[in-house]
DOTI-894901 format. One record per residue (C-alpha): residue in three letters; y, x, z. Coordinates in steps of 0.5 Angstrom, whole numbers, padded with zeros to 4 digits, always signed. Each point is the difference from the previous one (the first is absolute). Layout:
// residues N
ALAYXZ;...
This chain:
// residues 855
UNK+0176+0052+0288;UNK-0006-0001-0003;UNK+0004-0006-0003;UNK+0004+0004-0003;UNK-0005+0005-0003;UNK-0003-0005-0003;UNK+0006-0002-0003;UNK+0001+0007-0004;UNK-0007+0000-0002;UNK+0000+0000-0008;UNK-0002-0006-0003;UNK-0007-0001-0005;UNK+0006-0001-0005;UNK+0003+0007+0002;UNK-0007+0004+0001;UNK-0001-0003-0008;UNK+0007+0002-0002;UNK-0001+0007+0003;UNK-0007+0001-0002;UNK+0001-0002-0008;UNK+0006+0005+0001;UNK-0004+0006+0001;UNK-0005-0002-0005;UNK+0005+0000-0005;UNK+0003+0006+0003;UNK-0006+0004+0000;UNK-0002-0003-0007;UNK+0007+0003-0002;UNK-0001+0006+0003;UNK-0008+0001-0003;UNK+0004-0002-0006;UNK+0006+0005+0000;UNK-0005+0006+0002;UNK-0005-0002-0006;UNK+0007+0000-0005;UNK+0002+0006+0004;UNK-0006+0004-0001;UNK-0002-0002-0008;UNK+0008+0002-0001;UNK-0002+0007+0003;UNK-0006+0000-0004;UNK+0004-0001-0006;UNK+0006+0005+0002;UNK-0005+0005+0001;UNK-0004-0001-0006;UNK+0007+0000-0004;UNK+0002+0006+0003;UNK-0008+0003-0002;UNK+0002-0002-0007;UNK+0007+0003+0000;UNK-0003+0006+0002;UNK-0006+0000-0005;UNK+0005-0002-0006;UNK+0004+0006+0002;UNK-0006+0005+0000;UNK-0001+0003-0006;UNK-0007-0002-0003;UNK+0000+0005-0004;UNK+0000+0005+0005;UNK-0007-0004+0003;UNK-0004+0000-0006;UNK+0001+0008+0000;UNK-0004+0000+0007;UNK-0007+0001+0000;UNK-0001-0001+0007;UNK-0002+0008+0001;UNK+0002+0005+0004;UNK+0004+0004-0005;UNK+0004-0006-0001;UNK+0004+0003+0005;UNK+0003+0005-0005;UNK+0002-0006-0005;UNK+0008-0001+0000;UNK-0002-0008+0000;UNK-0003+0001+0006;UNK+0006+0004+0004;UNK+0004-0006-0003;UNK-0004-0005+0003;UNK-0001+0004+0006;UNK+0008+0000+0001;UNK+0000-0007-0002;UNK-0005-0002+0006;UNK+0003+0004+0005;UNK+0007-0003-0001;UNK-0003-0007+0000;UNK-0002+0002+0007;UNK+0006+0004+0002;UNK+0004-0007-0002;UNK-0004-0005+0003;UNK-0001+0002+0008;UNK-0005-0006+0001;UNK-0004+0003-0006;UNK-0006+0005+0003;UNK-0003+0002-0007;UNK+0001-0001-0008;UNK-0006+0002-0004;UNK-0003-0001-0008;UNK-0007-0001-0001;UNK-0005-0002-0005;UNK-0007-0002-0002;UNK-0005+0005-0004;UNK-0007-0002+0000;UNK+0000-0006+0005;UNK+0003+0005+0005;UNK+0007+0001+0002;UNK+0004+0006+0001;UNK+0006+0003+0002;UNK+0006+0002-0005;UNK+0006+0001+0004;UNK+0002-0001+0007;UNK+0007+0000+0004;UNK-0004+0006+0005;UNK+0003+0007+0000;UNK-0006+0004-0003;UNK+0000+0003+0007;UNK-0001-0006+0004;UNK-0006-0002+0003;UNK+0000-0007-0003;UNK+0001+0003-0007;UNK-0004-0003-0005;UNK-0001+0005-0006;UNK-0001-0002-0007;UNK-0007-0002-0002;UNK-0002-0001+0008;UNK-0004-0007+0000;UNK+0003-0006+0003;UNK-0006-0001+0005;UNK+0004-0005+0004;UNK+0001-0005-0005;UNK-0001-0007+0001;UNK-0001-0006-0005;UNK+0007-0002+0001;UNK+0002+0008-0003;UNK-0004-0002-0006;UNK+0002-0007-0001;UNK+0006+0002-0005;UNK-0005+0004-0004;UNK-0003-0006-0001;UNK+0005-0006-0001;UNK+0006+0005-0001;UNK+0005-0005+0005;UNK+0004+0004+0005;UNK-0002-0001+0008;UNK+0002+0001+0007;UNK-0007+0001+0005;UNK-0001-0003+0006;UNK+0002+0005+0006;UNK-0005+0005+0000;UNK-0001+0005+0007;UNK-0003+0007-0001;UNK+0001+0006+0003;UNK+0008+0000-0002;UNK+0002-0006+0003;UNK+0000-0007-0003;UNK+0002-0001-0007;UNK+0002-0005-0005;UNK-0001+0003-0008;UNK+0004-0001-0006;UNK-0005+0001-0006;UNK+0003-0001-0007;UNK-0004+0002-0006;UNK+0004+0004-0005;UNK-0002-0001-0008;UNK+0000+0004-0006;UNK+0007-0001-0004;UNK-0004+0000-0006;UNK-0007-0003+0001;UNK+0002-0004+0006;UNK-0006+0002+0004;UNK+0000+0001+0007;UNK+0000+0008+0001;UNK+0002+0000+0008;UNK+0001-0004+0006;UNK+0007+0002+0004;UNK-0002+0000+0007;UNK+0006-0001+0005;UNK-0002+0000+0008;UNK+0005-0004+0005;UNK+0000+0000+0007;UNK-0003-0007+0002;UNK+0004-0001+0006;UNK+0006+0002-0004;UNK-0002-0006-0004;UNK-0001-0005+0004;UNK+0006+0002+0005;UNK+0004-0002-0007;UNK-0004-0006+0000;UNK+0000-0002+0007;UNK+0008+0002+0000;UNK+0002-0005-0006;UNK-0005-0005+0003;UNK+0003+0001+0007;UNK+0007-0003-0003;UNK-0004-0007-0002;UNK-0003+0000+0007;UNK+0006+0000+0004;UNK+0002-0006-0004;UNK-0006-0003+0001;UNK+0001+0001+0008;UNK+0007-0001+0000;UNK-0002-0007-0004;UNK-0005-0002+0005;UNK+0005+0003+0006;UNK+0005-0005-0003;UNK-0005-0005+0000;UNK-0002+0000+0007;UNK+0008+0001+0002;UNK+0001-0006-0004;UNK-0005-0005+0002;UNK+0001+0003+0008;UNK+0007-0002-0001;UNK-0001-0007-0002;UNK-0004+0000+0006;UNK+0005+0003+0004;UNK+0006-0004-0002;UNK-0004-0006+0002;UNK+0000+0003+0007;UNK+0007+0004-0001;UNK+0003-0003+0006;UNK-0005+0000+0005;UNK-0003+0007-0001;UNK+0007+0004-0001;UNK-0003+0006+0004;UNK-0007+0000-0005;UNK+0005-0001-0006;UNK+0005+0006+0003;UNK-0006+0005+0001;UNK-0002-0002-0007;UNK+0007+0002-0003;UNK+0000+0007+0004;UNK-0008+0001-0002;UNK+0003-0001-0007;UNK+0007+0003+0001;UNK-0005+0007+0002;UNK-0004-0001-0006;UNK+0005+0000-0005;UNK+0003+0006+0004;UNK-0006+0004-0002;UNK+0000-0002-0007;UNK+0008+0001+0000;UNK-0001+0007+0003;UNK-0006+0002-0005;UNK+0004-0003-0005;UNK+0007+0004+0001;UNK-0004+0007+0002;UNK-0005+0000-0006;UNK+0001+0007-0004;UNK+0001-0004-0007;UNK+0005-0005-0002;UNK-0001-0007+0000;UNK+0003-0005-0004;UNK+0001-0007-0002;UNK+0004-0002-0006;UNK+0000-0006-0005;UNK-0001+0001-0007;UNK+0008-0001-0001;UNK+0001+0006+0004;UNK+0003-0002+0006;UNK-0003+0004+0007;UNK-0003-0005+0005;UNK-0004+0005+0004;UNK+0001+0008+0002;UNK-0003+0004+0005;UNK+0003+0007+0003;UNK-0004+0004-0005;UNK+0003-0003-0005;UNK+0007+0001+0001;UNK-0001+0007+0002;UNK-0003+0000-0007;UNK+0005-0003-0004;UNK+0006+0004+0005;UNK+0003-0007+0003;UNK+0002+0000+0007;UNK-0001-0008+0001;UNK-0004-0006-0003;UNK+0007-0003-0001;UNK+0001+0005-0005;UNK-0006+0001-0003;UNK+0000-0008-0001;UNK+0006+0000-0004;UNK-0004+0005-0006;UNK-0002-0004-0005;UNK-0006+0002-0003;UNK+0000-0004-0006;UNK+0006+0003-0003;UNK-0002+0007+0000;UNK+0002+0006+0005;UNK-0007+0004-0003;UNK-0001+0006-0003;UNK+0000-0001-0008;UNK-0007+0001+0000;UNK-0002-0006+0004;UNK-0001-0006-0004;UNK+0001-0007+0005;UNK-0002-0004-0006;UNK-0007+0004+0000;UNK-0001-0002+0007;UNK+0002-0007+0000;UNK-0005-0001-0006;UNK-0006+0004+0004;UNK+0002-0005+0006;UNK-0001-0006-0004;UNK-0006+0001-0003;UNK-0004+0004+0004;UNK+0003-0001+0007;UNK+0000+0007+0003;UNK+0002+0007-0001;UNK-0004+0006+0003;UNK+0003+0007+0000;UNK+0006-0001-0005;UNK+0004+0007+0000;UNK+0007-0001-0002;UNK+0007+0003+0001;UNK+0005-0004+0004;UNK+0008+0001+0002;UNK+0002+0000+0007;UNK+0007-0002+0003;UNK+0003+0006-0001;UNK-0002+0001-0007;UNK-0006+0005+0001;UNK-0007-0002-0003;UNK-0007+0000+0004;UNK-0007+0000-0003;UNK-0004-0006+0003;UNK-0007-0002+0000;UNK+0000-0009+0000;UNK-0005-0005+0002;UNK+0002-0007-0001;UNK-0003-0007+0000;UNK+0003-0006-0002;UNK+0000-0006+0004;UNK+0000-0007-0002;UNK+0000-0007+0002;UNK-0005-0006+0000;UNK+0002-0001-0007;UNK+0000+0007-0002;UNK+0007+0001-0001;UNK+0002+0007+0001;UNK+0004+0001+0007;UNK+0000+0007+0002;UNK-0003+0007+0000;UNK-0002+0003+0006;UNK+0000+0008-0002;UNK-0001+0007+0004;UNK+0004+0006-0003;UNK-0002+0007+0002;UNK+0005+0006-0001;UNK-0003+0005-0005;UNK+0006+0004-0002;UNK-0003+0007+0004;UNK-0007-0001-0005;UNK+0003-0001-0006;UNK+0006+0005+0001;UNK-0006+0004+0002;UNK-0003-0002-0006;UNK+0006+0001-0005;UNK+0001+0007+0003;UNK-0007+0002-0001;UNK+0001-0003-0008;UNK+0007+0004+0000;UNK-0003+0006+0002;UNK-0006+0000-0005;UNK+0005-0002-0005;UNK+0005+0007+0002;UNK-0007+0004+0000;UNK-0002-0002-0006;UNK+0007+0002-0003;UNK+0001+0006+0004;UNK-0007+0002-0003;UNK+0002-0002-0007;UNK+0007+0004+0000;UNK-0003+0006+0004;UNK+0000+0007-0003;UNK-0006+0000+0004;UNK-0008-0003-0002;UNK+0000-0005+0006;UNK-0008-0002+0001;UNK-0004-0003+0005;UNK-0008+0000+0001;UNK-0005-0003+0005;UNK-0003+0003+0005;UNK-0005+0004-0006;UNK+0005+0002-0003;UNK+0000-0005-0006;UNK+0006-0001-0003;UNK+0003-0007+0001;UNK+0007+0001-0003;UNK+0004+0005-0003;UNK+0007+0000-0003;UNK+0002+0001-0007;UNK+0001+0007+0000;UNK-0007+0002+0000;UNK+0000+0000-0007;UNK+0006+0007+0001;UNK-0004+0003+0005;UNK-0006-0001-0001;UNK-0001-0003-0007;UNK-0003-0006+0002;UNK+0002-0007+0000;UNK-0001-0004+0006;UNK-0006-0004-0003;UNK-0003+0006-0001;UNK+0000+0002+0008;UNK+0000-0007+0003;UNK-0007-0002+0003;UNK-0003+0005-0005;UNK+0001+0007+0003;UNK+0000+0004+0007;UNK+0006+0004+0002;UNK-0004+0006+0000;UNK-0003-0001-0006;UNK+0006+0003-0003;UNK-0001+0007+0004;UNK-0003+0006-0004;UNK-0008+0000-0001;UNK-0001+0006+0004;UNK+0003-0002+0006;UNK-0001-0008+0000;UNK-0005-0001+0005;UNK+0003+0004+0005;UNK+0006-0003-0001;UNK-0002-0006+0000;UNK-0004+0000+0007;UNK+0006+0003+0003;UNK+0005-0005-0002;UNK-0005-0006+0002;UNK-0001+0003+0007;UNK+0008+0001+0000;UNK+0000-0008-0002;UNK-0005-0002+0006;UNK+0005+0004+0005;UNK+0006-0005-0003;UNK+0004+0006+0000;UNK+0006+0001-0005;UNK+0001+0004-0005;UNK+0006+0004-0001;UNK+0002+0005-0006;UNK-0007+0002-0001;UNK+0000+0004-0007;UNK-0007-0001-0005;UNK-0002+0000-0006;UNK-0001-0005-0005;UNK-0003-0001-0007;UNK+0004-0004-0005;UNK-0004-0004-0005;UNK+0002+0005-0005;UNK-0004+0005+0004;UNK+0007+0004+0002;UNK-0001+0002+0008;UNK+0007-0001+0004;UNK+0002+0000+0006;UNK+0003-0006+0004;UNK+0002-0001+0008;UNK-0003-0005+0003;UNK+0003-0005+0006;UNK-0004-0006+0002;UNK-0001-0004+0007;UNK-0006-0004+0002;UNK+0000-0008-0001;UNK-0003-0003+0006;UNK-0002-0008+0001;UNK+0002-0004+0006;UNK-0006+0003+0004;UNK+0003+0007-0001;UNK-0006+0002-0005;UNK+0001+0004-0006;UNK+0001-0004-0007;UNK+0002+0005-0004;UNK+0006+0006-0002;UNK+0007-0002-0003;UNK+0004+0006-0003;UNK+0003+0004-0005;UNK-0001+0006-0005;UNK+0005+0005-0003;UNK-0002+0004-0005;UNK+0003+0007+0002;UNK-0003+0005-0005;UNK+0007+0002-0003;UNK+0002+0002+0008;UNK-0007+0003+0001;UNK+0001+0005-0006;UNK+0007+0002+0002;UNK-0002+0001+0007;UNK-0005+0004-0003;UNK+0005+0004-0005;UNK+0005+0000+0006;UNK-0006+0004+0004;UNK-0002+0005-0005;UNK+0008+0001-0001;UNK+0000+0001+0008;UNK-0006+0005+0000;UNK+0003+0004-0006;UNK+0007+0000+0004;UNK-0004+0001+0007;UNK-0004+0006-0003;UNK+0005+0003-0005;UNK+0000+0007+0001;UNK+0008+0000-0002;UNK+0005-0003+0005;UNK+0002-0007-0001;UNK+0007-0003+0004;UNK+0003-0006-0002;UNK+0007-0001+0004;UNK+0004-0007-0001;UNK+0007+0001-0004;UNK+0004+0003+0006;UNK-0005+0006+0000;UNK-0004-0002+0007;UNK-0007+0002-0001;UNK-0005-0007+0000;UNK-0006+0003-0002;UNK-0004+0007+0000;UNK-0007+0001-0002;UNK-0005+0005+0004;UNK+0002+0006-0005;UNK+0007+0000+0002;UNK-0001-0001+0007;UNK-0005+0006+0000;UNK+0005+0005-0004;UNK+0007-0003+0004;UNK-0004+0001+0006;UNK+0002-0007+0003;UNK-0003-0006+0002;UNK+0002-0006-0004;UNK+0003-0003+0006;UNK+0005+0006+0000;UNK+0001-0001-0007;UNK+0001-0007-0001;UNK+0007-0002+0000;UNK+0003+0007-0001;UNK+0003+0004-0005;UNK-0003+0005-0004;UNK+0006+0004+0002;UNK-0004+0001+0006;UNK-0005+0005-0005;UNK+0007+0004-0002;UNK-0001+0008+0001;UNK+0007+0001+0000;UNK-0001+0005-0006;UNK+0001-0004-0006;UNK+0007-0002-0002;UNK+0003-0007+0001;UNK+0002+0000-0007;UNK-0008-0001-0002;UNK+0000-0006+0005;UNK+0006-0004-0003;UNK-0003+0002-0007;UNK-0007-0004+0002;UNK+0004-0006+0004;UNK+0004-0001-0007;UNK-0006+0000-0004;UNK-0005-0005+0003;UNK+0006-0005+0002;UNK+0002+0000-0007;UNK-0007-0002-0001;UNK-0003+0007-0004;UNK-0006+0004+0003;UNK+0002+0006+0003;UNK-0004+0006+0000;UNK+0000+0007+0004;UNK-0001+0005+0006;UNK+0001+0000+0007;UNK+0000+0006+0005;UNK-0002-0006+0007;UNK-0002+0002+0007;UNK-0006-0003+0003;UNK+0001-0003+0007;UNK-0003+0007+0003;UNK+0006+0003-0003;UNK-0004+0004-0006;UNK+0003+0000-0007;UNK-0004-0003-0006;UNK+0002-0002-0007;UNK-0001-0006-0004;UNK+0000-0003-0006;UNK+0003-0007-0001;UNK+0001-0006-0005;UNK+0004-0005+0003;UNK+0001-0007-0003;UNK+0003-0006+0002;UNK-0005-0007+0000;UNK+0004-0006-0003;UNK-0002-0007+0001;UNK-0001-0006-0005;UNK+0007-0001-0001;UNK+0001+0008-0001;UNK+0004+0001+0007;UNK-0002+0007+0004;UNK-0004-0002+0006;UNK-0003+0007+0002;UNK-0001+0007-0002;UNK-0007+0003-0001;UNK-0001+0008+0001;UNK-0007+0003-0003;UNK+0001+0008+0003;UNK-0005+0005+0000;UNK+0000+0006+0005;UNK+0001+0006-0006;UNK+0000+0005+0006;UNK-0005+0004-0002;UNK+0001-0001-0007;UNK+0007+0004+0001;UNK-0004+0005+0004;UNK-0005+0001-0005;UNK+0006+0001-0005;UNK+0003+0004+0004;UNK-0006+0005+0001;UNK+0000-0001-0008;UNK+0006+0002+0000;UNK-0001+0006+0004;UNK-0007+0002-0003;UNK+0005+0000-0006;UNK+0004+0005+0002;UNK-0006+0004+0003;UNK-0004+0000-0006;UNK+0007+0003-0004;UNK+0001+0005+0006;UNK-0008+0002-0001;UNK+0001+0001-0007;UNK+0005+0005+0002;UNK-0004+0003+0005;UNK-0005+0000-0004;UNK+0003+0004-0006;UNK+0002+0005+0005;UNK-0006+0000+0003;UNK-0003+0003-0007;UNK+0005+0004+0000;UNK-0001+0003+0006;UNK-0007+0000+0000;UNK+0001+0004-0006;UNK+0004+0004+0003;UNK-0004+0001+0006;UNK-0007+0002-0004;UNK+0003+0004-0006;UNK+0005+0004+0004;UNK-0006+0003+0004;UNK-0005+0000-0006;UNK+0005+0004-0003;UNK+0002+0004+0005;UNK-0007+0002+0001;UNK-0002+0001-0007;UNK+0006+0005+0000;UNK+0000+0004+0005;UNK-0008+0000-0001;UNK+0002+0004-0008;UNK+0005+0004+0004;UNK-0006+0003+0005;UNK-0004+0001-0006;UNK+0006+0005-0002;UNK-0003+0008+0000;UNK+0007+0002+0002;UNK+0001-0005+0005;UNK+0002+0004+0007;UNK-0005-0002+0006;UNK+0006-0002+0004;UNK+0002-0005-0006;UNK-0008-0003+0000;UNK+0000-0001+0007;UNK+0007-0004-0001;UNK-0004-0004-0005;UNK-0005-0001+0003;UNK+0004-0003+0006;UNK+0004-0005-0005;UNK-0007-0002-0003;UNK-0003-0001+0006;UNK+0007-0005+0002;UNK+0000-0004-0007;UNK-0008-0001+0001;UNK+0001-0003+0008;UNK+0006-0003-0004;UNK-0005-0004-0005;UNK-0006-0001+0005;UNK+0005-0003+0005;UNK+0003-0004-0006;UNK-0007-0002-0002;UNK-0002-0002+0007;UNK+0006-0004+0000;UNK-0001-0004-0006;UNK-0008-0001+0003;UNK+0003-0002+0007;UNK+0004-0006-0002;UNK-0005-0002-0006;UNK-0006+0000+0006;UNK+0005-0005+0004;UNK+0002-0004-0005;UNK-0007-0002-0002;UNK-0002+0000+0007;UNK-0005+0005+0000;UNK+0003+0005+0005;UNK-0005+0001+0006;UNK+0002+0000+0007;UNK-0004+0005+0005;UNK+0002-0003+0007;UNK-0002+0005+0005;UNK+0003+0003+0007;UNK+0005+0006-0002;UNK+0004+0005+0004;UNK+0006-0002-0002;UNK+0004+0006+0002;UNK-0005+0005-0003;UNK+0001-0003-0007;UNK+0008+0000+0001;UNK-0001+0008+0001;UNK-0004+0000-0006;UNK+0005-0003-0005;UNK+0006+0004+0003;UNK-0004+0007-0001;UNK-0001-0003-0007;UNK+0007-0001-0002;UNK+0003+0005+0004;UNK+0000+0006-0005;UNK+0004-0006-0005;UNK+0006-0001+0006;UNK+0001+0007+0000;UNK+0001+0002-0007;UNK+0005-0006+0000;UNK+0003+0003+0007;UNK-0002-0007+0003;UNK-0001-0001+0007;UNK-0007-0003+0001;UNK-0001-0003+0007;UNK-0006-0004+0003;UNK+0002-0005+0006;UNK-0006-0002+0004;UNK+0001-0004+0007;UNK-0001+0004+0006;UNK-0006+0000+0003;UNK-0003-0003-0006;UNK-0006+0005+0001;UNK-0006-0002-0006;UNK+0002-0007-0002;UNK-0005-0003-0004;UNK+0002-0006-0005;UNK-0005-0005-0002;UNK+0001+0001-0008;UNK-0001+0003-0006;UNK+0003+0007+0001;UNK+0000+0002-0007;UNK+0004-0006-0003;UNK+0005+0001+0006;UNK+0000+0008-0002;UNK+0002-0004-0007;UNK+0006-0004+0002;UNK+0002+0006+0004;UNK+0000+0005-0006;UNK+0003-0005-0005;UNK+0006-0001+0005;UNK+0001+0007+0002;UNK-0001+0002-0007;UNK+0006-0005-0002;UNK+0004+0003+0007;UNK+0000+0007-0003;UNK+0001-0001-0007;UNK+0006-0004+0001;UNK+0003+0004+0006;UNK+0003+0007-0002;UNK+0004+0002+0007;UNK-0002-0002+0006;UNK-0007-0002+0004;UNK-0006-0004-0001;UNK-0003-0003+0007;UNK-0006-0004+0000;UNK-0005-0002+0006;UNK-0001-0007+0004;UNK+0002-0004+0006;UNK-0004-0005+0004;UNK+0004-0007+0001;UNK-0004-0006+0003;UNK-0007+0002-0001;UNK+0002+0002-0008;UNK+0000+0007-0003;UNK+0007+0001-0004;UNK-0001+0006-0005;UNK+0007+0002-0003;UNK+0003+0005-0005;UNK+0008+0001+0000;UNK+0003+0005-0004;UNK+0007+0002-0001;UNK+0000+0000-0008;UNK+0004-0005-0006;UNK-0002-0007+0003;UNK-0002-0005-0005;UNK+0005-0004-0004;UNK+0002-0008+0002;UNK-0003-0002-0007;UNK-0006+0003+0001;UNK-0002-0003+0007;UNK-0003-0006-0003;UNK-0005+0004-0004;UNK-0001+0006+0005;UNK-0008-0004+0000;UNK-0001-0001-0007;UNK-0005+0005-0004;UNK+0003+0005-0006;UNK+0007-0001+0004;UNK+0005+0006+0002;UNK+0007+0000+0001;UNK+0002+0004-0006;UNK-0005-0002-0006;UNK+0004+0004-0005;UNK-0003+0006-0004;UNK+0005+0005+0003;UNK-0002-0002+0008;UNK+0001+0005+0005;UNK-0007-0001+0003;UNK-0007+0000-0003;UNK-0005-0005+0001;UNK-0004-0006-0002;UNK+0004-0005+0005;UNK-0007-0003+0003;UNK+0001+0003+0006;UNK+0004-0005+0004;UNK-0004-0006-0003;UNK-0007+0004+0001;UNK+0003+0001+0008;UNK+0002-0008+0000;UNK-0007-0002-0002;UNK-0005+0005+0004;UNK+0005-0003+0006;UNK-0002-0007-0002;UNK-0007+0001+0000;UNK+0000+0003+0006;UNK+0003-0006+0003;UNK+0007+0003+0002;UNK+0007+0000-0001;UNK+0004+0004-0003;UNK+0008+0000+0000;UNK+0006+0005-0002;UNK+0007+0002+0002;UNK+0005+0003-0006;UNK+0006+0002+0000;UNK+0003+0004-0006;UNK+0002+0008+0001;UNK-0003-0001+0007;UNK-0008-0001-0001;UNK-0006-0005+0001;UNK-0004-0002+0005;UNK-0007-0004-0001;UNK-0004-0003+0006;UNK-0007-0002-0001;UNK-0004-0004+0006;UNK-0007-0001+0002;UNK-0003-0003+0005;UNK-0002+0005+0005;UNK-0008+0001+0000;UNK-0001-0006-0003;UNK-0006-0001-0005;UNK+0003-0001-0007;UNK-0003-0006-0004;UNK-0003+0002-0007;UNK+0000-0007-0003;UNK+0008+0001-0002;UNK-0001+0006-0004;UNK+0001-0005-0006;UNK+0007+0003-0003;
């Protein structure tokens, strides 16, 4: 066994060969590591130079490394650019610009948000500056620093000087911090491929040498060889398993386009079911997207020997395209002849499609914004305009470049409320709320104030932090003006003192203002949908409604009056104007009725007519009264004068003298009564009639009155009767005895005067706690035509000069007025040629209210 083991020990030559291959492999790995590292340095510097070339040097020159740089558009533009660099390169943590002033170094602008604890404001001193950070200012060259570890981690910095375009002077340095771990992983991954080849070569050398050794003892050591083959098979199986289960496609092709090798991932990416199908594909002939250049790929492989991160578009077996990211390396023989390409393919279709979708979305947003009838805008979280659509010229009078990076949205708000508006909106920004149809005022460039409606939505980063807002504004000044006008018109209609009703063309009520509801007594819910015929009283001819309808359906205006009926059944008069309402094409779409309640006006007119009639009647009565008073005063005066002269005659007898004296007394009494009546009516009308309220014996008063007029009744052969309730005794009434006596005397005087035969009866009854005085006669009665005027002053049933009865015509008027003053009630019943009865009612034993003495 020991002998066999000695036979399999490597010889010195084999050990030396293995050592030589190992040393060569280590040198090759070191060389590749150095080459890849230098290549990474060159690529990073090239990227930094590209970024610096894209940065506008004139903007950098505008920065003074001072805190007030933050409001400059140049700073804002550079800030956005640096943030995009960090966002698009995941391995880049920090991008910045710094400058040198008086031997010190200061930050100009960085990629950190202003609220980040790592934010370096303009003018902040770069206190952690290293020698490498100073070097670009001295030699003007770009460089990549060694990995530096600080509180944020380990980083590699790419530093590129920025020169003034005109003077060539270095005005700043652009810095970009790259994660050192990611940096080193990139180098190691690329070196790993070479390392695998070296290891494979060493393994192949070992296997080859051991194979030569084993061949010598092949026949003797079958078991050992079997074990070796088994181990090799297991190793190959593990490699094959790793190869087949890789998530990226692995291929091997000849420069002529023949596919030599492919794993399952590649078959899946390219849409093939088996390698046999794929190997039939001739890559050299095409089957690529037109944007892919096979010749360019081969040229790069020929000159550089490798390709890293090449993005292109291939066609699948089914004709669909797939976006791929390709890494490839040329494999040559010992003479440098190209044998084949080893490469990997990664399917990046999802990312590419997402990028295209984003690009399409941004382009669509821009097109929509520029074609929209609303002004579209975007602001940062502080309210500074970042984008404004061209419609801003129409809405606000500003060109977009007069707003973007210059003005904040609240700068356009009216000055008197600007600060409150700014605070309120920025507080809303912090809460990330959506803005829906917010109506507010803005000031145009011309100084004109307009109303706009604002809609907006917050823009958030991947962490959910607020970046800004995006939204739109529409000029609604005309709408606001129309709404205000409509509001005024609505209030005018709602508060109108006349009824306004609108119906459809069939006559159904669609609107009624509050006055219409008040006038009709119906609520709007009760009127809605009804026909105005519900207000018909039934007293108006149907022909008037027919005329109305024919007028308005012909497009004309109708004016007229209605006698309508309210909900409660009361009748009322309306003056109405009804007119059609036309649409833009001249078609009748509604009818408008404007109506005014003229019931009071009608009553007033009626009263005026009655007053006119009364005035005309009064003129006749006054004329008659003048004749009457002339007669009533002159007649007794003439009699007194004439009879007085006769008495003085010496020849007259004593009997004639006594007769004449009696006539003189009667004429004097008649004259005194006439004067007293005129004085009474005058005091009543002027309100100077005095009332003396005190208890008195009613029975005694009536007896005294009877005694006074007894003789007059006897002279006319009339029966005078007094009626008092049985057992009334001494009934006391709390009132004015003199006024009650006057009332009864006037009524009795009329009764005696107009009664030729029969009787005159007076007295009282007690009914329901009230005293009812009465005066009945069997005289001539009262004409029906005179009944309405019975209580009027200066009126008699017969006002002619040849009337049968004397008197002033004031008796009943005085009686009626005195009853009212004493708070009583008077009524009468009369029948022609059969007599008249008067009834006066007073409260029993109730005090009289002297406040009602004004007539």
